[in-house]
C-alpha positions in Angstrom: 6.2 -19.5 22.0 5.1 -17.6 19.0 6.2 -18.7 15.6 6.2 -16.6 12.4 6.6 -18.5 9.2 8.5 -16.7 6.5 10.8 -17.5 3.6 14.4 -17.0 4.4 16.1 -16.5 1.1 19.4 -17.8 0.1 20.0 -14.2 -1.0 17.8 -11.4 0.3 17.3 -8.9 -2.5 17.2 -5.1 -1.9 14.6 -3.5 -4.1 14.4 0.3 -4.3 11.9 2.6 -5.8 11.8 6.3 -5.3 8.9 8.7 -4.6 9.4 12.3 -5.8 8.7 15.1 -3.3 9.4 18.6 -4.6 10.6 20.9 -1.8 10.6 24.1 -3.9 9.2 24.2 -7.5 10.2 27.8 -8.1 13.8 27.9 -7.1 15.0 29.6 -10.2 18.0 27.8 -11.9 18.5 25.6 -8.9 22.2 24.8 -8.8 23.3 23.1 -5.6 21.8 21.1 -2.8 23.0 19.9 0.6 21.3 18.2 3.6 22.0 18.2 7.3 20.2 18.8 10.7 20.7 22.5 10.7 18.5 23.4 13.7 19.4 20.5 16.0 15.9 19.0 16.2 16.9 15.5 15.1 15.6 15.6 11.5 17.3 16.5 8.3 16.9 19.9 6.8 17.8 20.9 3.2 19.9 23.8 1.8 20.2 25.1 -1.7 21.4 27.9 -3.9 20.2 29.4 -7.1 22.3 29.7 -10.2 20.3 32.8 -11.1 19.5 35.6 -8.6 21.9 33.8 -6.2 19.7 33.2 -3.3 20.8 30.9 -0.5 17.9 29.2 1.3 17.4 26.5 3.9 14.2 24.5 4.2 13.3 23.5 7.8 12.0 19.9 8.1 9.1 19.9 10.7 9.8 16.3 11.4 7.1 15.2 8.9 8.9 16.2 5.8 7.0 19.4 5.4 9.6 21.9 4.5 9.5 25.6 5.6 11.7 27.9 3.5 14.1 30.4 5.3 16.2 32.9 3.3 19.9 32.8 4.3 21.1 35.5 2.0 20.3 37.1 -1.4 21.3 39.8 -3.9 23.9 37.7 -5.7 23.9 37.2 -9.5 24.7 33.5 -8.8 25.2 31.0 -6.0 27.5 28.2 -7.1 27.9 25.9 -4.1 26.6 25.3 -0.6 28.0 23.2 2.3 27.3 23.1 6.1 29.5 22.3 9.1 30.2 23.7 12.5 33.0 26.1 11.6 34.0 27.5 15.0 33.0 24.9 16.5 30.4 26.2 19.0 27.8 23.5 18.7 25.6 24.8 15.9 25.8 24.4 12.2 27.2 27.1 10.0 27.0 27.4 6.2 29.7 27.7 3.5 29.2 28.9 0.0 30.5 30.4 -3.2 28.7 33.3 -4.8 29.0 36.1 -7.4 27.8 39.7 -7.8 29.4 42.5 -9.8 32.5 43.5 -7.9 32.4 40.5 -5.6 33.3 36.9 -6.5 33.7 35.2 -3.2 34.1 32.3 -0.9 32.3 32.9 2.4 30.6 31.5 5.4 27.4 32.3 7.3 27.7 32.2 11.1 24.8 30.6 12.9 23.9 32.4 16.2 22.3 29.2 17.5 18.8 30.3 16.5 19.4 30.0 12.7 20.0 33.7 12.2 23.0 33.9 9.8 25.7 36.5 9.4 27.8 36.4 6.3 31.6 36.7 6.4 33.5 36.9 3.1 36.7 34.9 3.3 38.0 35.9 -0.1 36.1 38.5 -2.2 38.2 38.3 -5.3 38.2 34.6 -6.1 37.2 34.8 -9.7 34.3 32.5 -10.7 34.3 30.4 -7.5 32.9 26.9 -7.0 32.8 23.9 -4.6 33.1 25.2 -1.1 34.1 22.5 1.4 34.9 22.5 5.1 37.2 20.2 7.1 40.0 20.5 9.7 43.0 20.5 7.4 45.7 21.1 10.0 44.4 19.1 13.0 43.9 22.1 15.3 40.2 21.4 16.1 38.7 24.1 14.0 37.3 24.0 10.5 39.3 25.2 7.5 37.8 26.0 4.1 38.6 24.8 0.6 37.3 26.1 -2.7 38.2 26.4 -6.4 38.2 29.3 -8.8 37.3 28.4 -12.4 38.7 31.7 -14.0 41.6 32.1 -11.6 42.5 28.4 -12.0 43.1 28.2 -8.3 42.6 25.3 -5.8 43.0 26.9 -2.4 42.5 26.3 1.3 42.0 28.9 4.0 43.5 28.2 7.4 41.3 29.1 10.4 43.3 30.5 13.3 40.7 29.4 15.8 39.0 32.8 15.8 37.7 32.5 12.3 40.4 34.6 10.7 41.4 32.9 7.6 44.8 32.7 5.9 44.9 31.8 2.2 47.1 28.9 1.0 47.1 28.2 -2.7 47.6 24.5 -3.4 47.9 25.1 -7.1 47.5 28.4 -9.0 47.3 27.1 -12.5 44.7 24.3 -12.2 43.0 25.1 -15.5 39.3 25.6 -15.1 39.3 24.3 -11.5 35.7 23.1 -10.8 35.5 20.7 -7.9 37.4 20.0 -4.6 37.1 17.3 -2.0 39.3 16.4 1.0 39.8 13.4 3.3 42.6 11.2 4.6 43.3 9.3 1.4 46.4 7.4 2.4 45.8 6.5 6.1 48.5 8.7 7.5 46.2 10.7 9.7 46.4 14.0 7.8 44.0 15.4 5.2 44.7 15.1 1.5 43.0 17.1 -1.3 41.3 16.0 -4.5 40.4 18.3 -7.4 38.7 18.2 -10.8 39.9 20.7 -13.5 37.3 21.1 -16.3 39.6 22.9 -18.8 42.6 21.0 -17.7 40.7 17.7 -18.2 42.3 16.1 -15.2 41.5 14.5 -11.8 44.2 15.1 -9.2 45.2 14.1 -5.7 47.4 16.3 -3.5 49.2 14.3 -0.8 49.6 16.1 2.5 53.0 15.5 4.2 51.5 16.3 7.6 52.5 19.9 7.6 50.2 21.0 4.8 52.8 20.8 2.1 51.2 19.0 -0.9 52.7 16.7 -3.5 50.6 16.5 -6.7 49.6 13.2 -8.2 47.5 13.4 -11.5 45.1 10.5 -11.5 44.0 10.5 -15.1 42.8 12.6 -18.1 39.0 13.1 -18.4 37.6 15.7 -20.8 35.6 18.2 -18.9 36.3 16.8 -15.5 33.4 18.1 -13.4 33.3 16.4 -10.0 35.4 14.3 -7.6 34.7 12.3 -4.5 36.6 9.8 -2.4 35.4 6.9 -0.4 36.3 3.2 0.2 34.1 1.6 -2.6 34.7 -2.1 -2.0 35.4 -1.7 1.1 38.9 -3.1 1.5 40.4 -0.5 3.9 41.8 2.0 1.3 40.3 5.1 -0.3 39.1 5.0 -3.9 38.3 8.0 -6.1 35.1 8.6 -7.9 34.7 11.2 -10.7 32.7 12.3 -13.6 33.5 14.1 -16.9 31.0 16.4 -18.6 32.6 16.3 -22.1 33.5 12.6 -22.0 30.1 11.7 -20.6 31.9 9.4 -18.2 31.3 8.2 -14.6 34.2 6.3 -13.3 36.1 5.1 -10.2 39.8 4.8 -9.6 40.6 1.8 -7.4 43.0 3.0 -4.7 43.4 6.1 -6.9 45.3 4.0 -9.5 43.2 1.4 -11.5 40.5 3.0 -13.7 37.1 1.4 -13.9 34.3 3.0 -15.9 30.9 2.8 -14.4 29.1 4.5 -17.3 30.5 6.0 -20.6 27.3 7.4 -22.1 26.0 9.6 -19.2 25.8 12.7 -21.4 26.7 15.9 -19.6 27.9 14.1 -16.4 28.0 17.0 -13.9 27.7 15.7 -10.3 28.4 12.5 -8.4 28.0 11.2 -4.9 28.6 7.8 -3.2 26.9 6.0 -0.3 25.5 2.6 0.5 22.0 3.3 -0.9 20.6 -0.2 -0.7 22.0 -1.2 2.7 24.0 -4.2 1.5 27.3 -2.9 3.1 29.0 -1.8 -0.2 29.1 1.6 -1.8 26.8 2.6 -4.6 27.2 5.6 -6.9 24.8 8.4 -7.8 25.0 10.8 -10.6 23.4 13.8 -12.3 23.6 14.3 -16.1 22.6 17.8 -17.3 22.4 16.9 -21.0 20.7 13.5 -20.7 18.5 14.9 -17.9 19.1 11.8 -15.9 19.2 11.3 -12.1 20.7 7.9 -11.7 22.2 5.4 -9.3 24.4 2.5 -10.0 24.0 -0.5 -7.7 27.2 -2.2 -6.6 26.7 -6.0 -6.6 29.4 -6.5 -4.0 32.1 -7.2 -6.5 32.1 -3.6 -7.9 30.0 -4.5 -11.0 27.6 -1.6 -11.2 24.0 -1.9 -12.4 22.3 1.2 -13.6 19.0 2.4 -12.2 17.4 5.7 -13.3 15.6 7.5 -10.6 14.3 10.0 -13.1 15.3 10.0 -16.8 13.5 13.3 -17.7 14.7 15.8 -15.0 15.7 18.7 -17.2 19.2 20.1 -16.7 19.8 18.3 -13.4 23.1 19.5 -12.0 23.5 18.3 -8.4 22.9 15.1 -6.5 23.2 14.4 -2.7 22.0 11.7 -0.4 20.9 11.6 3.3 18.2 10.0 5.4 15.6 12.8 5.0 12.7 11.1 6.7 14.6 9.3 9.5 13.4 5.8 8.5 17.0 4.4 8.4 17.3 4.2 4.6 19.1 6.7 2.4 17.0 9.2 0.3 18.3 11.2 -2.6 18.2 15.0 -3.2 18.6 16.9 -6.5 18.8 20.4 -8.0 17.6 20.9 -11.5 17.9 24.1 -13.4 15.1 23.9 -16.0 12.2 22.9 -13.8 13.8 25.2 -11.1 13.3 22.4 -8.6 14.9 21.3 -5.3 13.6 17.8 -4.8 14.0 14.9 -2.4 13.4 11.4 -3.6 12.0 9.1 -0.9 13.7 5.7 -0.8 11.1 3.0 -0.5 13.7 0.3 0.2 12.2 -3.2 0.4 14.1 -6.3 1.4 12.8 -8.7 -1.2 12.3 -12.5 -1.0 14.4 -14.5 -3.4 14.4 -18.2 -3.9 15.0 -19.8 -0.5 13.5 -22.1 2.1 10.9 -21.9 4.9 12.2 -21.5 8.4 10.4 -20.6 11.6 11.3 -17.2 13.1 10.8 -17.1 16.9 10.1 -13.8 18.5 12.5 -12.8 21.3 12.5 -9.5 23.2 16.2 -9.3 24.0 17.0 -6.0 22.4 15.7 -3.0 20.5 15.0 -3.1 16.8 16.9 0.1 16.1 20.3 0.5 17.8 23.4 2.6 17.9 26.9 1.6 18.9 27.8 -2.1 19.4 25.1 -4.8 19.0 24.2 -6.4 22.3 23.7 -10.2 21.9 22.3 -12.5 24.5 24.8 -14.4 26.7 24.9 -18.2 26.6 23.4 -18.4 23.1 24.9 -19.3 19.7 24.5 -16.2 17.6 25.0 -15.3 14.0 24.3 -12.0 12.2 23.4 -11.7 8.5 23.3 -8.7 6.2 20.4 -8.2 3.8 22.2 -10.2 1.1 22.3 -13.2 3.3 26.0 -13.1 4.1 27.3 -13.8 7.6 28.9 -10.7 9.1 31.0 -10.0 12.2 28.7 -8.4 14.9 31.5 -6.3 16.4 32.2 -4.4 13.2 28.8 -3.6 11.8 28.4 -0.6 9.6 25.0 1.2 9.7 22.4 -0.9 7.9 19.8 -3.7 8.2 20.7 -7.0 9.7 19.0 -10.3 10.7 19.9 -12.2 13.9 20.0 -16.0 14.2 19.9 -17.3 17.8 20.5 -21.0 18.5 19.6 -21.8 14.9 16.5 -19.7 14.6 16.2 -16.4 12.8 14.7 -14.2 15.5 14.8 -10.5 14.7 15.6 -7.8 12.2 17.7 -5.0 13.6 18.7 -1.6 12.1 22.0 0.0 13.1 21.7 3.8 12.5 25.3 4.9 13.5 
């Protein structure tokens, strides 16, 4: 039997460094970024839009993170958001966006013909100063509805898809002053989709509770000067949805526990513009990412497992960075970061070089067993007739039947035998 001697720490430490890869260095006034497998070839592609000249572009990942640009649409004075989802659904990924040109301030979608040729359809062509397109099935009828906000019209709106991509407008609120960001998910566990908004001029983050028939009850969640972005996810996780937001004028990044208890993550993040949340260090809790346009900071805050957040700057000199997103760009099972920055005109991905560090611990033999794959999906298959334990990368014992995507270590009959990675 082979033995590999290693230090098994009392606490395994996740250490992250990021390597910068500029996808497009001349994407003038880059304003928004998104990532998804657009062409169904099992790697992650990147989408972006310009705040000046208004081009919408996608960059095809060749599988080796060489990115080939493809123009989606152009001729706008500004593109203000981009999102991607299968709208119809017909098995391919379509694109949503908000855009402006004299005589047209619109929310729209680009239909993918299956070969990444895109046809634009304007959903609303008089939605003044639009931002933050988002797609989700609002009414549980198996097609994708669209949400967006209008800064000048003060509207937060959803458009109902009739199943043939004819869209009916429903205004959630028509006086949401300086509406700037929208997000939607089932916030209260009642199997319908609720809506969250950020109003820049109204200085407020809001939750609209869906009664199941798309009638919405408004719940203001707090006052934040220059509220710029909102997101919702179970931060702890404890089974309920928390709200994350940022405020440009207050320079704040914060989370609202169960939408109620305010916790500040950072109060000196000058020009806080964009936030995102995901388990970045694979320790089964949710970390926060942010972009600060005035401070020029692209930052992540590490959750220590007790919702104490430790700041790490990915880049503290990224001029006028206005958008952040995260996805596994290079298919190596860790989460990479993407950004859009207006002054360098860059769309960039930041490669996560996640290392599981060795803390103070003890020596223990690791025996090599070939009982299963290193990378797996679905339930973890453990050998029968053995005493098995599973540890996460912080050294905590976890229940093997409820594993989230991440990195784990297996103990079989008292010996640490294998590292495994659950990808979904």
